[in-house]
N, C-alpha and C positions, 0 to 999 in steps of 0.2 A: 504494500500500500504506500502510495506516495503521500507527501504532505498535503497535496491538493485533494486527495481522496478523503471522503468522510465515511465513517462506518454506516451501513444501512440499518434502519430499524427493522424489527422483526417482521412487520407487515410487508415491507418492501422485499425482504428476503423471501418471504412466503410467496408473494406475487411473482417474483422471478422464477421460483420453482414451478409454479403453475404454468407460466409462459413456456418454460422449458418442456413441460409435459405436453402442452398444446403443440409446440414445434415438433416434438417427436411424433405426435399423431399426424401432423401434416406430412412428415417424411414417409409415413406409412400409407399415404394417399387417402386418408380419411377426409371427407368433405369439410372445408373450412367452416361452413354454416353449422354442421353438426357439432364440431368442436366448440364453437362459440356458444351454441345453445346449451351444451353440457356444462360449460363454465358458468354461464348465467344461472342455470338451474342450481348448481352447487352453491354459488354465491348467495342466491335468494334463500335456499334451504338453510344454510349455515347462519346467514344474517338473521333470519327469523328465530332460529334456535338461540342465538346469542342475545337477541333482543330481550327475551324473557328471562335470561340468566344474568343480565347486566345489573350491576348495583348502582349505575348512574341514574340520577333522577333530575329533572322529570324525564320520563320516557316519552319520546315522540317518534313514531315510525317515519314521519315525513322528513325528519332530519337525515335518516339513513337514505331515503329515496333521493333527497336533494344532493347528498354527498355523491351518490352513484351517478346521477345526471351530470354533476359538475366534472367528475373524473372522466365520464364517457365523452363529454364535449371536449375536454382537454385532449384526449387521445384521438378523437375524430380529426381534430386539427393537426395533431402530430403525425398522423398516418396519411393525411390527405396528399394525393400526388401533387408534387410541386410543379406548378405551371406559371410561367411569368405572365402578367397581365397583357392582354393584347396579342398573345401568341396565336390564338385561334384566328384572329383577324389577319395576321401576317401570313399564316398558312393559307387562308382563303385567297388572299391577294396573289400569293405565289402560284397557287393552283390556277387561278384565272389567267395569269400571264402565260402559263404553260399551254393553256388551251387556245390562246390567240394565235 
């Protein structure tokens, strides 16, 4: 570990282990949609289990849902294909020039 590296907390370590499991299933040619559905199912199941065993008060399931939505939005942006603005227009113009 370099001085710039900071140790991961347990939740991130566990998340990385689950991602590694998902990646292994991708390598075995399981459909990406099935893997994602399985992970969501497991997350919902364990989150509901933990909700009733948590000692934190007050309990509000909406906080868990909001947290998930926030993380999902973050990763949607992180995994979105990078395309520079206007690239589609430039490609359309280039194609039109080729056809002339």
